[in-house]
N, C-alpha and C positions, 0 to 999 in steps of 0.2 A: 366230550372228548371225540377227537378223529383217531381211527384207528383202523388206521390201514392194514391190509391185505400183504399186498405184493402178487395176488392175483389174477390175472388179466387175463378178461375174457371178449371175444369174438362180439360184437354187434350187429343183426346180418336181417341181409328179410331173406322168409321165407316162402316158400312158393310151391304147388303140388307137384307131387309126384308125379312122371309119365315117359312114357316112349314119344320120340318122332315121330306125327305119324297120326297122334291120341287129340282129336277137339278139344281137350285138356290138356293136351302134355308141355311142359313148361319151358320148352329146352331152346324153343328160340327165345323167347320173350324171358328169362334168365339169362341169354346170348346178352340183350338190347339193351336189359337194367342194367348186366357189368360195363359194357358197353358207355353206358351214361355212366352210370358211380364211377369208373376210371378216372374219366373225362375233367366228374369235377372235383376229387380226389388231385389230379396235374393240378390244376389250376384255379382252384376257386377254394377249396378246404379248409386254409388257414384263413384266408376273408373271411370266412363263414361262423367261423371260431371267433375271432378277433371283435370280429359283429357284435356278438352274446358274450362276450365278455361281463362278468368270471369265470364263464365256461370252459373247464379243462375238460380235455382230450387227451384220447393215447393214441396213434397214430400206427394202428395196429394191424398192417392190411395185407391181405392175404392172398391179393393178388395186386402186381405192381401196376403203378400207376404210368402206362407205359398205354396211350391209346392205339401206337402201331397194330394192338399185338391182339384188339379186342371190335376187329370190323362189328358195327349192323350189321342183323340180318339185313337180308334182300328183304325190302315191301315183297313184291310180285312172287315173293317164292315161303314166304308167311307159316308159320303153321302154326295150330294150337292155341296156346292164348294170344297169342303176340295177333297171330291173327284174331282173332276176335275183338283185339283193343285199336287194332289198325281199324277196323270193319264199322265199330260202333263210337271210335272213338274216345273213348274212356277209362282209363284203369282203375282198376275199382277195389278200393286198400279199406283193408283191415287194422280197426285199431282201437288202441287203448282210451275210457274217456267215455264222453269228454271231460278232461281233466287238466286244472294250472296246475305243473308241474317247473314252475318258478322256469328262471333261464333253458334248465332241456327244452322248455313247449307248454305254449298256452292255447290250449282246444278249447277253448269254455267261448274263443271270441274266432269271427267268421273274418279275414281268413288268422286262421294259426297263427303265431308268431313263438318264436325261439334259434335255439339251434337246430332241433329235430325238423321242425317243417319249414327252414329257409333248405337244412339240409335236402330236406326230399323236394321241395319244388325249384333245386337247382338240377338236382338229377334230371328232372320233370321237362326243364329248361332241354338239354340235350338231347333229352328225347325230344319236343319238339323241334331242334333243327335239321335230324333225322327225317322223324318222320311228315310234318305238317307240326302249323303250329295250336291248330285247332283241337287240340288231345288235352284234355282234362285230363284231374285228380276229382272221382268221389270217393271220401271214408266215410266208413261205414264203425260205428266206435260198441263195444262189451264196454262193461265194470272188465274189470283186474280181474273183479273172483270167475268170471268166466272167461277166460284166457283158453281154456280148453273148449268152448262153442265157437270162439271166434276162433284159432284151427281148423276147428271143420267148416265150419265155410269154406278158409284156402282148396281143406282137402278134399271136399265136396265141388271145387268148379263154383261155387256161388260168388266168392268174390278173388280175383285174382292174386293177391299178396299184403303179405302186415306189414306194416313198419319198419322201416327199415333201424330198430333199436331192442330186437329184440336178438336176446342172446342164444348162444348158438348149447352150451345148458341147458334142460332140461330135457321132456319129454312128453306124447304127445299118442293116443290110445295103446301105454303100456310098452312103447318106445322110446330113442331117443329119435328126438328129433332130426336129426343129422338122417335119419331109417324112412322115416314118415313123410317127410317133405323135403324137398327140392333148398336146396341155399343158394344165393348171394356169396360173390363175395362181400369177406366183410367192411363194413364202413367204419369203424369205428371201435376202438377197443375201450370197455369198459375197465377199470381200475377198482374193483372193487373194497365200500368204504365201510365201517364200521361206525355210529354212532354213541355216545355214553356217554352221562350224565356229569359233567361237567365236575364235580366234587369226587369224583370213581376210585380218581388217578389212577382207572386202566390207561397205556400209551401205547401196549400195542396187542401181536395177535396172541403171545404167551401168556401176559395180562388177561388179558380177556378167555380165556380160557381154563384158568385159573377160577377166576373167580365165577363161573357161569357153575364148571365144578365143584367145588365147595361151598357156594353163595345158596341164599335163598331163593334169590332170583333164577327159575329156570330160563324166563319166556325173552325169545328173544325174536321181535316184529323186519318179514320182508312184503314189499309191497307183491311181490306176485311169486310164486311156487317156481320156477323158472329159474328168481333168485336162489332162495333158498336152496335146489337143484347144487348151484353152481359151486357155494361154497360150504355145503355141512360137513364134508369130507374134513376140517381144520376143525368144525362146534366138538364138544363130547358129545360122546351118544347117549 
């Protein structure tokens, strides 16, 4: 059974924190990524969703898809991570896997296919329009149970950004992700969903809560810690 929670959590990419001028600063790179992102959301987002049917998305955007308000930073004055990307012509991406997540994304093939790979490729296309067609993506993968190591690689400047499917909820080094890392505009929203056995009869969150609280089976599986942190408050303690 599919149990909808009515909870929408934004998905986005996470970048290193920093101040303008720092060689590890993400400020200009975040502005460039957001500029590319809103252009995709304005003209390509729905096409990507349709091309990956039956993928279902929630267009929960924190930035209005109005490109005129999101200019690309000048290449000649770029600082921090953006300056390095423009010098080396590669964007280094931290990713979970490589795994096959179905229509969300199959990262076991080269190139990856599915909604998220198509989405990031469209963002790269806009990046290339602004800065040159020779800019590429390079992914480094971590298992899902090593997300902290993945985020540490971004925080330390070894990689430039996460994939844009990371959720706002979650923690890193004892702080919220909002505090410890720089966040982009949201790429979309996740409609948090639980799956229960067909014969359980559970059809909503209230029934799920009662079943967990009173039954013998207290275990709930999550893809990662960030997913748990986002919905833990609606489950019995």
